[in-house]
C-alpha positions in Angstrom: -20.6 -2.0 -0.2 -18.2 -4.5 1.4 -15.0 -2.8 2.7 -11.7 -3.8 1.3 -10.3 -4.0 4.8 -12.2 -4.3 8.1 -10.2 -4.3 11.4 -12.3 -4.5 14.6 -11.0 -4.5 18.1 -7.6 -6.0 17.2 -5.3 -6.4 20.2 -1.9 -8.2 20.3 0.8 -8.9 22.8 4.1 -10.5 22.0 5.4 -13.5 24.1 7.5 -11.2 26.2 4.4 -9.4 27.4 4.8 -6.2 25.3 1.3 -5.1 24.1 1.7 -3.8 20.5 -2.0 -3.3 19.6 -4.8 -2.2 21.8 -8.3 -2.5 20.3 -7.5 -1.2 16.8 -10.5 -0.4 14.6 -10.0 0.5 10.9 -12.2 0.4 7.9 -11.0 1.1 4.3 -13.5 1.2 1.5 -12.6 -0.2 -2.0 -10.3 2.0 -4.0 -9.3 4.3 -1.1 -5.6 5.3 -0.5 -4.8 5.5 3.2 -1.5 6.4 4.8 -0.6 4.6 8.1 1.6 7.0 10.1 3.2 6.8 13.5 6.5 6.8 15.4 8.8 3.8 15.6 7.4 1.2 17.9 3.8 2.4 17.4 2.6 -1.0 16.2 2.4 -0.3 12.5 4.3 -3.4 11.4 2.4 -5.6 13.9 -0.9 -4.3 12.4 0.2 -5.0 8.9 1.2 -8.6 9.8 -2.3 -9.2 11.0 -3.8 -8.4 7.6 -2.5 -11.6 6.0 -2.5 -13.8 9.1 1.2 -13.8 9.9 0.2 -12.6 13.3 -3.2 -13.0 14.9 -5.4 -14.9 17.3 -6.3 -18.5 17.8 -8.1 -18.7 14.5 -5.2 -17.5 12.4 -1.6 -18.3 11.8 -0.5 -16.6 15.0 -1.7 -19.6 17.0 -3.5 -19.7 20.4 -2.6 -17.1 22.9 -0.8 -14.9 20.4 -3.2 -12.1 20.5 -3.8 -9.6 23.3 -3.4 -10.0 27.0 -4.5 -13.3 28.5 -8.2 -13.7 28.2 -8.6 -10.8 25.8 -10.7 -10.9 22.6 -8.1 -10.6 19.8 -10.7 -8.9 17.5 -11.1 -9.7 13.9 -9.8 -8.8 10.5 -11.7 -9.2 7.2 -10.4 -8.6 3.6 -13.2 -8.0 1.2 -15.6 -9.8 3.5 -13.3 -12.8 4.0 -12.2 -13.3 7.6 -8.5 -13.7 8.2 -8.2 -17.2 9.7 -6.1 -20.3 9.2 -8.5 -22.1 6.9 -8.5 -19.2 4.4 -4.9 -18.0 4.5 -4.1 -19.0 0.9 -6.8 -16.7 -0.4 -6.2 -14.0 2.1 -2.5 -13.8 1.1 -3.6 -13.5 -2.5 -5.9 -10.6 -1.6 -3.4 -8.8 0.6 -0.2 -7.9 -1.3 2.6 -6.6 0.9 5.6 -4.8 -0.7 8.6 -4.8 1.6 10.7 -1.8 2.4 13.7 -3.4 0.8 12.9 -4.8 -2.7 15.9 -7.2 -2.5 14.0 -9.1 0.2 11.3 -9.8 -2.5 13.3 -10.5 -5.6 15.2 -13.8 -5.9 14.7 -15.3 -9.4 17.2 -15.0 -12.3 15.0 -12.6 -14.3 12.4 -9.9 -13.7 9.7 -11.9 -15.5 10.4 -15.0 -13.4 10.1 -13.0 -10.2 6.8 -11.6 -11.3 5.6 -15.0 -12.4 6.5 -16.7 -9.2 3.3 -15.9 -7.3 0.7 -16.6 -10.1 2.6 -19.8 -11.0 2.1 -21.0 -7.4 -1.6 -20.3 -7.9 -1.6 -22.7 -10.8 -1.4 -20.3 -13.8 0.6 -21.7 -16.7 1.4 -20.9 -20.4 -0.3 -18.0 -22.1 -2.4 -17.1 -19.0 0.8 -16.8 -16.9 2.6 -14.7 -19.6 -0.4 -12.4 -19.9 -0.5 -11.9 -16.1 3.3 -11.1 -16.0 3.0 -8.6 -18.9 0.0 -6.9 -17.3 1.8 -6.4 -14.0 5.1 -5.2 -15.6 3.3 -2.7 -17.9 1.4 -1.3 -14.9 4.8 -0.3 -13.3 6.5 0.7 -16.6 9.0 -2.2 -16.4 7.8 -4.4 -19.3 10.9 -3.8 -21.5 13.1 -5.0 -18.6 11.4 -8.4 -18.3 14.4 -10.5 -19.3 17.0 -8.6 -17.2 18.4 -9.8 -14.0 16.9 -7.9 -11.0 20.3 -7.2 -9.5 21.3 -5.3 -12.7 18.5 -2.8 -12.2 18.6 0.4 -10.3 17.2 0.5 -6.8 14.1 2.4 -8.0 13.6 -0.1 -10.8 13.8 -3.0 -8.4 11.2 -1.4 -6.2 8.9 -1.1 -9.2 9.4 -4.8 -10.0 8.7 -5.6 -6.4 5.4 -3.8 -6.7 4.7 -5.8 -9.9 5.3 -9.1 -8.2 2.4 -8.3 -5.9 0.2 -6.8 -8.6 0.5 -10.1 -10.5 -1.5 -11.7 -7.8 -4.4 -9.2 -8.4 -4.7 -8.3 -4.8 -7.7 -6.6 -3.2 -5.4 -4.3 -1.1 -1.8 -3.3 -1.8 0.2 -2.6 1.4 3.4 -0.6 1.0 6.1 -0.4 3.7 8.1 2.8 3.4 7.8 2.9 -0.4 9.8 6.2 -0.8 12.8 5.2 1.3 16.2 5.3 -0.4 14.8 6.6 -3.7 16.3 9.6 -5.5 13.8 12.4 -6.4 13.1 11.2 -9.9 12.5 7.6 -8.8 10.3 8.9 -6.0 8.2 10.9 -8.4 8.0 8.0 -10.9 6.8 5.6 -8.2 4.2 8.1 -7.0 2.8 8.5 -10.6 2.5 4.7 -10.8 0.8 4.2 -7.4 -1.6 7.1 -8.0 -3.0 5.4 -11.1 -3.3 1.8 -9.8 -6.9 0.6 -9.6 -6.4 -1.0 -6.2 -7.0 -0.2 -2.5 -3.8 1.1 -1.0 -2.4 1.2 2.6 0.9 2.9 2.8 3.0 2.7 5.9 5.4 5.6 5.9 7.4 8.2 7.9 7.5 10.4 4.7 4.7 12.8 5.5 4.9 14.8 2.2 4.6 11.5 0.3 1.5 10.6 2.4 0.0 14.0 1.5 0.8 13.5 -2.2 -0.7 10.0 -2.5 -3.2 9.5 0.2 -6.3 11.7 0.8 -6.8 10.0 4.2 -4.3 9.2 6.9 -4.4 7.3 10.2 -2.0 7.9 13.1 -1.2 4.9 15.2 0.7 5.3 18.5 1.3 3.0 21.4 -1.0 0.4 19.7 -4.0 2.7 19.4 -5.4 4.8 16.5 -5.2 8.3 17.8 -6.3 10.2 14.7 -8.1 9.4 11.4 -8.9 12.0 8.8 -7.9 14.0 5.7 -4.2 13.9 5.4 -3.9 17.7 4.9 -5.8 18.4 8.0 -3.7 16.0 10.2 -0.4 17.4 8.9 -1.6 21.0 9.5 -2.1 20.1 13.2 1.3 20.8 14.7 0.3 19.9 18.2 -1.0 16.5 17.0 2.2 15.8 15.1 4.4 16.8 18.0 2.4 14.7 20.5 3.1 11.6 18.4 6.7 12.3 17.3 5.9 13.1 13.7 7.7 15.9 12.0 7.4 17.6 8.6 10.6 18.6 6.7 11.9 22.0 7.5 9.9 24.7 5.6 7.3 22.3 4.3 3.8 23.9 4.3 1.1 21.2 4.1 -1.7 23.7 3.2 0.3 25.1 0.3 1.3 21.6 -0.9 -2.4 20.4 -0.7 -3.5 23.4 -2.8 -0.9 22.6 -5.4 -1.9 19.0 -5.5 -5.5 19.9 -5.9 -4.6 22.3 -8.8 -2.5 19.6 -10.4 -5.2 17.0 -10.1 -7.7 19.4 -11.7 -5.3 20.0 -14.6 -4.7 16.3 -15.1 -8.4 15.6 -15.1 -9.0 18.3 -17.7 -6.2 17.0 -19.9 -7.5 13.5 -19.6 -11.0 14.5 -20.5 -9.8 16.3 -23.6 -7.8 13.3 -24.7 -10.8 11.1 -24.3 -13.2 13.4 -26.3 -13.0 12.6 -30.0 -14.5 16.0 -30.9 -11.8 17.9 -28.9 -9.1 15.7 -30.3 -10.3 16.5 -33.8 -10.6 20.2 -33.1 -7.1 20.2 -31.7 -5.9 18.8 -35.1 -8.0 21.3 -37.0 -10.3 18.7 -38.6 -14.0 17.9 -38.3 -15.0 15.1 -35.9 
């Protein structure tokens, strides 16, 4: 099976000589949800900007000499088998959908529907096909009834959901979220988590919110000083206090990752059981007291 994301030996140095990435390797299979953790300055944003060719080596938008120290192999990035390079950037940027930390950086049209339509329209969609794509994306984030409102009239949490919809409208291979829980109130945070958990797309979430990573991502990767220093089950990484301390990561006071993981497992089992009952006609009929 072709990986949704393949990063092999990626290195990158900025023009001032600062080396931000040092031989990063990362593979994400289709449908997996992965949290990218690390302290400020670890290289997380630099890595994300390699995924759609904003930064990269001589073959991508970054230009010659942009990657690694002089003479270094910049490595390679592939999205669903397609190499990130200049000749294929249009398709790569459709496949890699990045949701910015601030939704106001992503919303600029007079109405919600026009914002969501902007990307697909630039791909050439028109008429009923475009309307269908917009409806599909807005329904997936629970914002369909707000399609004709001005984005700046929405709450911050609603604007973030619309920002997610603008990316989903492109039908990406991988959805990249930059600090998705920042500045959200508890209810908006939970609503967004429910939406993200049900999306049928590969997800890479860049976050400092470790409980949110545990809630949404079974796997986490820790990046520090341009290198991946840990890769494994999120619960196991968060339970390793020495690992977290070594890389300037901290859980909220009193948060028990083992207890939280067990609660999430129990909730998932309950949801699966409820969903199975809802999908079984015989059980639905029995619940109503009639024959199937």
